[in-house]
C-alpha positions as a printed NumPy array, in Angstrom:
array([[  7.44 ,  52.672, -20.951],
       [  5.71 ,  55.982, -20.235],
       [  2.243,  54.581, -20.826],
       [  2.631,  51.998, -18.096],
       [  2.989,  54.853, -15.602],
       [ -0.211,  56.655, -16.562],
       [ -2.854,  56.836, -13.812],
       [ -6.419,  56.519, -15.073],
       [ -7.366,  59.927, -13.706],
       [ -5.078,  61.466, -16.341],
       [ -6.887,  59.764, -19.215],
       [ -9.011,  62.849, -20.069],
       [ -6.256,  65.441, -20.637],
       [ -2.517,  65.232, -21.218],
       [ -0.213,  66.124, -18.379],
       [  2.041,  69.122, -18.529],
       [  4.986,  66.809, -17.835],
       [  4.421,  65.004, -21.126],
       [  4.617,  68.269, -23.065],
       [  7.845,  69.07 , -21.303],
       [  9.202,  65.601, -22.129],
       [  8.254,  66.026, -25.779],
       [ 10.319,  69.181, -25.892],
       [ 13.161,  67.581, -23.994],
       [ 13.431,  64.43 , -26.124],
       [ 12.615,  65.843, -29.538],
       [ 15.233,  64.4  , -31.954],
       [ 16.019,  67.865, -33.302],
       [ 16.9  ,  69.196, -29.851],
       [ 19.533,  66.653, -28.743],
       [ 23.125,  66.046, -29.744],
       [ 23.913,  63.508, -32.451],
       [ 25.159,  60.83 , -30.023],
       [ 21.858,  60.857, -28.11 ],
       [ 19.612,  61.08 , -31.144],
       [ 18.754,  57.349, -31.422],
       [ 17.758,  57.081, -27.762],
       [ 15.822,  60.385, -27.976],
       [ 13.858,  59.155, -31.016],
       [ 12.876,  56.012, -29.142],
       [ 11.639,  57.983, -26.135],
       [  9.884,  60.551, -28.314],
       [  7.897,  57.784, -30.06 ],
       [  6.847,  56.389, -26.696],
       [  5.789,  59.839, -25.469],
       [  3.765,  60.378, -28.668],
       [  1.959,  57.067, -28.221],
       [  1.258,  57.923, -24.581],
       [ -0.171,  61.286, -25.607],
       [ -2.435,  59.614, -28.171],
       [ -3.718,  57.146, -25.573],
       [ -4.524,  60.062, -23.265],
       [ -6.356,  62.107, -25.867],
       [ -7.917,  59.486, -28.183],
       [-10.693,  57.316, -26.744],
       [-10.238,  54.613, -29.403],
       [ -6.491,  54.435, -28.747],
       [ -7.225,  54.239, -25.015],
       [ -9.638,  51.354, -25.551],
       [ -7.045,  49.455, -27.619],
       [ -4.451,  50.061, -24.91 ],
       [ -6.785,  48.859, -22.145],
       [ -7.629,  45.669, -24.082],
       [ -4.172,  44.694, -25.322],
       [ -1.749,  46.471, -23.012],
       [ -0.069,  48.195, -25.959],
       [ -1.059,  51.335, -27.911],
       [ -0.451,  49.575, -31.237],
       [ -2.734,  46.643, -30.377],
       [ -1.741,  42.967, -30.231],
       [  1.958,  42.386, -30.732],
       [  3.712,  39.498, -32.46 ],
       [  5.004,  36.827, -30.081],
       [  8.344,  35.204, -30.718],
       [ 10.083,  32.292, -29.083],
       [ 13.751,  31.536, -29.303],
       [ 15.684,  28.328, -28.768],
       [ 18.916,  28.587, -26.839],
       [ 21.644,  26.495, -28.413],
       [ 25.256,  26.03 , -27.334],
       [ 27.588,  28.424, -29.114],
       [ 29.717,  25.595, -30.53 ],
       [ 26.637,  24.083, -32.143],
       [ 26.019,  27.049, -34.432],
       [ 29.591,  28.05 , -35.155],
       [ 30.463,  27.781, -38.822],
       [ 33.576,  25.68 , -38.279],
       [ 31.613,  22.962, -36.467],
       [ 29.02 ,  22.33 , -39.195],
       [ 30.593,  19.004, -40.201],
       [ 30.718,  17.825, -36.576],
       [ 27.101,  18.812, -35.955],
       [ 25.987,  17.087, -39.162],
       [ 27.847,  13.912, -38.166],
       [ 26.316,  14.05 , -34.697],
       [ 22.763,  14.324, -36.012],
       [ 23.444,  11.607, -38.596],
       [ 24.631,   9.199, -35.905],
       [ 21.744,   9.967, -33.541],
       [ 18.787,  10.355, -35.889],
       [ 20.022,   8.523, -38.972],
       [ 21.522,   5.449, -37.323],
       [ 20.916,   5.37 , -33.563],
       [ 17.149,   5.883, -33.489],
       [ 16.347,   3.525, -36.409],
       [ 18.438,   0.787, -34.766],
       [ 16.678,   1.278, -31.432],
       [ 13.237,   1.211, -33.056],
       [ 14.172,  -1.884, -35.089],
       [ 15.37 ,  -3.711, -31.975],
       [ 12.218,  -2.749, -30.067],
       [  9.954,  -3.865, -32.912],
       [ 11.86 ,  -7.115, -33.4  ],
       [ 11.3  ,  -7.944, -29.748],
       [  7.758,  -6.608, -29.462],
       [  6.347,  -8.487, -32.467],
       [  7.262, -11.82 , -30.842],
       [  5.396, -11.026, -27.62 ],
       [  1.793, -10.68 , -26.499],
       [  0.469,  -7.549, -24.838],
       [  1.12 ,  -9.274, -21.495],
       [  4.836,  -9.596, -22.34 ],
       [  4.751, -13.342, -22.951],
       [  6.483, -14.89 , -25.945],
       [  4.046, -15.915, -28.695],
       [  5.828, -19.262, -28.886],
       [  5.209, -19.804, -25.169],
       [  1.506, -18.996, -25.485],
       [  1.266, -21.434, -28.387],
       [  2.901, -24.08 , -26.179],
       [  0.409, -23.435, -23.391],
       [ -2.493, -23.597, -25.84 ],
       [ -1.282, -26.948, -27.161],
       [ -0.119, -28.709, -23.978],
       [ -2.539, -27.576, -21.282],
       [ -5.415, -30.045, -20.945],
       [ -8.751, -29.975, -19.188],
       [ -7.51 , -32.22 , -16.401],
       [ -3.847, -31.959, -15.349],
       [ -1.809, -32.896, -12.292],
       [  0.208, -30.325, -10.387],
       [  3.467, -31.79 , -11.732],
       [  2.178, -31.699, -15.314],
       [  1.453, -28.003, -14.99 ],
       [  4.95 , -27.361, -13.633],
       [  6.401, -29.348, -16.544],
       [  4.462, -27.253, -19.072],
       [  5.488, -24.046, -17.329],
       [  9.139, -25.149, -17.37 ],
       [  9.075, -25.462, -21.162],
       [  8.441, -21.733, -21.62 ],
       [ 10.662, -20.119, -24.228],
       [ 11.627, -17.35 , -21.794],
       [ 13.667, -19.771, -19.692],
       [ 16.139, -20.504, -22.515],
       [ 17.972, -17.241, -21.845],
       [ 17.249, -17.055, -18.12 ],
       [ 18.87 , -20.404, -17.211],
       [ 22.145, -20.011, -19.1  ],
       [ 24.108, -19.139, -15.948],
       [ 25.09 , -21.792, -13.425],
       [ 27.085, -25.002, -13.759],
       [ 25.662, -28.473, -14.388],
       [ 27.18 , -29.669, -11.099],
       [ 25.288, -26.987,  -9.132],
       [ 22.008, -27.94 , -10.801],
       [ 22.535, -31.635,  -9.996],
       [ 23.342, -30.722,  -6.408],
       [ 20.123, -28.743,  -6.263],
       [ 18.223, -31.725,  -7.679],
       [ 19.336, -33.897,  -4.765],
       [ 18.346, -31.225,  -2.252],
       [ 14.904, -30.943,  -3.845],
       [ 14.343, -34.71 ,  -3.706],
       [ 15.271, -34.799,  -0.017],
       [ 12.928, -31.907,   0.726],
       [ 10.078, -33.575,  -1.188],
       [ 10.478, -36.783,   0.808],
       [ 10.364, -34.865,   4.078],
       [  7.475, -32.545,   3.256],
       [  3.89 , -33.257,   4.315],
       [  2.329, -31.114,   1.603],
       [ -0.095, -33.306,  -0.316],
       [  0.807, -32.001,  -3.776],
       [  4.278, -33.599,  -3.463],
       [  3.137, -36.973,  -2.121],
       [  3.436, -38.897,  -5.379],
       [  6.005, -36.892,  -7.297],
       [  8.847, -38.814,  -8.815],
       [ 12.362, -37.429,  -8.883],
       [ 12.809, -34.645, -11.411],
       [ 15.434, -35.767, -13.915],
       [ 16.806, -34.434, -17.172],
       [ 15.113, -37.346, -18.958],
       [ 11.754, -35.658, -18.365],
       [ 12.68 , -32.85 , -20.761],
       [ 14.083, -32.559, -24.255],
       [ 15.734, -29.19 , -23.53 ],
       [ 18.336, -28.431, -20.876],
       [ 16.706, -25.045, -20.182],
       [ 13.378, -26.706, -19.352],
       [ 15.054, -29.152, -16.954],
       [ 16.927, -26.364, -15.215],
       [ 13.821, -24.197, -14.984],
       [ 11.838, -27.069, -13.449],
       [ 14.53 , -27.589, -10.793],
       [ 14.471, -23.919,  -9.864],
       [ 10.672, -23.87 ,  -9.731],
       [ 10.507, -27.002,  -7.561],
       [ 13.243, -25.597,  -5.346],
       [ 11.074, -22.553,  -4.775],
       [  7.991, -24.682,  -4.09 ],
       [  9.731, -26.74 ,  -1.381],
       [ 11.69 , -23.699,  -0.142],
       [ 15.141, -24.941,  -1.081],
       [ 17.515, -22.106,  -1.894],
       [ 20.642, -22.723,  -3.991],
       [ 23.904, -22.264,  -2.136],
       [ 25.569, -20.881,  -5.254],
       [ 24.865, -17.098,  -5.44 ],
       [ 24.785, -17.241,  -9.255],
       [ 22.132, -19.959,  -9.191],
       [ 20.216, -18.089,  -6.504],
       [ 19.993, -15.06 ,  -8.8  ],
       [ 18.872, -17.267, -11.702],
       [ 16.135, -18.713,  -9.475],
       [ 14.967, -15.221,  -8.559],
       [ 14.635, -14.266, -12.24 ],
       [ 12.833, -17.498, -13.113],
       [ 10.297, -17.185, -10.282],
       [  9.729, -13.538, -11.153],
       [  8.929, -14.555, -14.732],
       [  6.648, -17.376, -13.545],
       [  4.161, -14.884, -12.106],
       [  3.675, -13.461, -15.614],
       [  3.583, -16.867, -17.32 ],
       [  0.948, -18.317, -14.984],
       [ -1.294, -15.371, -15.88 ],
       [ -0.956, -16.434, -19.513],
       [ -1.896, -19.992, -18.571],
       [ -4.945, -18.685, -16.725],
       [ -6.116, -16.753, -19.761],
       [ -6.24 , -19.967, -21.781],
       [ -7.988, -22.204, -19.233],
       [-10.543, -19.584, -18.153],
       [-11.486, -19.002, -21.796],
       [-12.077, -22.77 , -22.084],
       [-13.992, -22.911, -18.765],
       [-11.786, -25.64 , -17.293],
       [-12.468, -25.317, -13.58 ],
       [-10.091, -27.944, -12.172],
       [ -7.118, -26.761, -14.228],
       [ -7.906, -23.137, -13.423],
       [ -7.875, -23.956,  -9.714],
       [ -4.567, -25.812, -10.051],
       [ -2.907, -22.915, -11.898],
       [ -4.134, -20.422,  -9.307],
       [ -2.679, -22.668,  -6.622],
       [  0.609, -22.858,  -8.52 ],
       [  0.78 , -19.082,  -8.9  ],
       [  0.337, -18.54 ,  -5.168],
       [  3.075, -20.839,  -3.809]])
């Protein structure tokens, strides 16, 4: 634009070049084909002349960067051509219906269904209720492991793995317990399925004890299950701690901290 080229020293009087340009680009002095472009340039030259000769127009230009003052600001959104073509309206409507009418509500419903059954620490409400009911002021190390093994989370985590592999692991754990010199295992009896009413709890206890005595399943599937169970235990023991610390049970708190660190 012409105005953007104006030096400030020309602000007091119009330049001779602008008068020449006005004559050159006057719409009445150009051929018909160039008339539209000439009109556009003539308007710009006229605005430039006004800025040079009118102090108020100059002030507006200095403040806003445009002789007409503040200009409207528009933003556009670039969309793929196929999205706005008339023939694709049904496809676009179907797409938005699937995404926003079905997909998102289903995702939100699934999230809410899962979230409402869990605490803010990502522990099942049923598990926290179990801890609240079964954890006592004075508990042995094995009793704490038994309570931990009954967590609802382990029902889905211990599905993989065969019964034969779990029984094989049970024998390995018993051998390791008999050989260990760690005091917490001195008087532990063999972990059997009779100690639990649910298969998932029995399996979880085996995997936890295997971790405690550093026995690693030979079956890669069972090894992965053990990894997931132990990973979940770190979260569950925090939930146990919340309950016992609120009740000020020192001995049980110490035992749970010890369990969470091995």
